[in-house]
Residue, then its C-alpha position, 0 to 999 in steps of 0.5 A: x137679203x141675198x145679192x143676185x149677180x148676173x148669171x152670164x156676166x162679161x169680163x170686167x162687167x160691174x154690178x152695183x147693189x145698194x152702195x157696193x159695187x163689184x166687178x167680174x173677172x173671167x180669169x181664172x175660169x169660171x171667173x169671180x166677182x171682186x168688190x171695187x167699192x171704197x174701203x171703210x175706215x181702218x179698224x183699231x190696232x190689235x193687241x201686241x204679240x208675245x215677246x220672242x225668245x232671247x238671242x243665241x249669239x255670242x256675248x260681246x267682250x267686256x270693256x276695261x274698268x276706268x280709273x278710280x279716284x284713288x288711282x287718279x290721286x296716285x297718278x297725280x302724285x307720280x307725275x309730280x302734280 
């Protein structure tokens, strides 16, 4: 069923049809009707988008390797432990 808005509304005039209410805004000319009724419930979340391309920045500097068990034993021998 079509909604018949007033043909010569004034600025900020409201119009209700069923359980929906609209308000007329005369700027910009020739004006428009905007729904001012309460919003319905939020819909379900959409699907996740695709992953973007990998970064193009420089790779960081690699850290030094830690002491191995053999090197620790040798270190203790050198220290006289």
